C-alpha positions in Angstrom: -10.8 -24.6 26.7 -12.3 -23.1 29.9 -13.3 -19.9 27.7 -16.5 -18.3 26.6 -17.2 -19.0 22.8 -16.5 -15.2 22.4 -12.9 -15.1 24.3 -12.4 -18.7 21.9 -13.0 -16.7 19.0 -10.5 -14.2 20.0 -8.1 -16.5 20.3 -8.3 -18.3 17.3 -8.3 -14.5 15.7 -5.3 -13.6 17.5 -3.5 -17.0 16.1 -4.5 -16.7 12.3 -3.1 -12.9 12.4 -0.3 -14.1 14.5 0.2 -17.2 11.8 0.0 -14.4 8.7 2.2 -11.8 9.5 5.2 -14.6 10.8 4.5 -15.9 6.6 5.0 -12.2 5.8 8.0 -12.3 7.6 9.7 -15.5 6.3 8.8 -14.1 3.3 8.3 -16.2 -0.2 7.7 -20.0 0.7 10.1 -22.7 0.0 10.1 -23.6 -4.0 8.6 -20.4 -4.5 10.6 -18.4 -6.7 10.7 -14.9 -7.0 13.2 -13.6 -8.9 11.1 -11.9 -12.0 10.1 -9.9 -9.4 12.8 -9.5 -7.1 14.9 -6.2 -7.5 17.8 -8.1 -6.4 17.5 -9.3 -10.4 17.9 -6.0 -12.0 20.4 -5.8 -14.9 22.3 -3.4 -12.2 21.7 -5.9 -9.1 23.1 -8.5 -11.4 26.2 -6.7 -12.4 26.7 -5.9 -9.0 26.6 -9.6 -7.7 29.6 -10.2 -10.0 32.9 -10.0 -7.8 34.7 -6.3 -7.3 37.7 -7.5 -9.7 35.9 -8.5 -12.4 33.6 -5.9 -12.4 36.7 -3.9 -12.5 38.6 -5.7 -15.6 34.9 -5.6 -17.2 34.7 -1.4 -16.6 38.3 -0.9 -17.8 39.6 -3.0 -20.7 38.8 -3.6 -23.6 35.8 -6.7 -23.6 35.5 -8.6 -27.1 31.5 -8.2 -27.3 31.5 -10.8 -29.6 33.4 -13.5 -27.4 31.0 -12.3 -24.4 27.6 -12.5 -26.9 29.1 -15.9 -27.9 29.1 -17.3 -24.3 26.1 -15.7 -23.4 24.1 -17.7 -25.9 25.5 -21.2 -25.7 24.9 -20.9 -21.7 21.3 -19.9 -22.7 21.1 -22.3 -25.2 22.1 -25.0 -22.9 20.3 -24.0 -19.6 17.1 -22.5 -21.1 17.2 -26.6 -22.1 18.6 -28.9 -19.1 18.1 -26.4 -16.0 19.8 -28.9 -13.4 22.2 -30.1 -16.1 26.3 -29.3 -15.7 27.8 -27.6 -18.3 31.7 -28.6 -18.8 33.7 -26.4 -21.2 38.3 -27.2 -21.7 39.4 -23.5 -22.2 42.7 -23.2 -22.2 42.5 -18.8 -22.7 42.4 -17.5 -18.8 40.8 -14.4 -20.5 38.2 -16.3 -21.8 37.3 -17.9 -18.5 37.6 -14.8 -17.0 34.4 -13.6 -19.6 32.5 -16.9 -18.9 33.1 -16.5 -14.8 31.8 -13.1 -14.9 28.7 -14.5 -17.2 27.7 -16.8 -14.6 28.3 -14.4 -11.7 26.1 -12.2 -13.5 22.7 -14.6 -14.3 23.4 -16.4 -10.8 25.3 -19.2 -12.1 28.1 -21.3 -10.8 31.3 -22.0 -12.4 34.3 -23.3 -11.7 37.7 -24.1 -13.2 40.3 -26.6 -12.7 42.7 -28.9 -14.2 41.7 -31.7 -15.8 45.0 -33.6 -18.0 47.0 -30.4 -17.7 44.0 -28.4 -19.4 41.7 -26.1 -17.8 37.8 -27.1 -17.6 35.4 -25.0 -16.3 32.1 -26.4 -15.0 28.5 -24.0 -15.1 25.8 -25.4 -13.1 22.4 -23.5 -11.8 22.1 -23.4 -8.4 17.9 -23.3 -8.8 15.8 -25.4 -10.2 14.9 -23.2 -13.3 16.7 -21.2 -15.3 15.8 -17.7 -15.1 18.1 -15.4 -17.6 18.2 -11.5 -16.3 16.0 -9.6 -18.7 19.5 -7.3 -19.7 22.5 -10.0 -20.7 25.8 -8.6 -19.7 26.8 -7.5 -23.1 23.6 -5.3 -23.3 24.2 -3.5 -19.6 27.8 -3.4 -20.6 26.9 -1.5 -23.9 24.2 0.4 -22.4 26.8 1.7 -19.8 29.3 3.0 -22.4 
């Protein structure tokens, strides 16, 4: 560089500061999991993540809490041990499938239903490397709201 030592230092400081500010704007680095600190993972935000149609059903219907808690427990147990695996369930009961889809959206899991040999199969997978359940489960959140 054809600049004095002082000017070179100023340019280097500028470039370092610019790099730091870009990193801040970009947010957390790849692979960093900020779900525990992120306000998008509060119980209220988790509930808002559920589709409007399912939220309406959860608000208006008398939800069988025991069924809801059973599915929450199954998913917690499964994904706590195997966060990258796919949970599969055969469910003929459409209301139970609806509840399971709602739980999955609340827990930030991916769920899909399909026909398999005349029966409805549901597959649930985790979109993240690790499984971090919300601090408050959907059943507890709904009981708190009522």
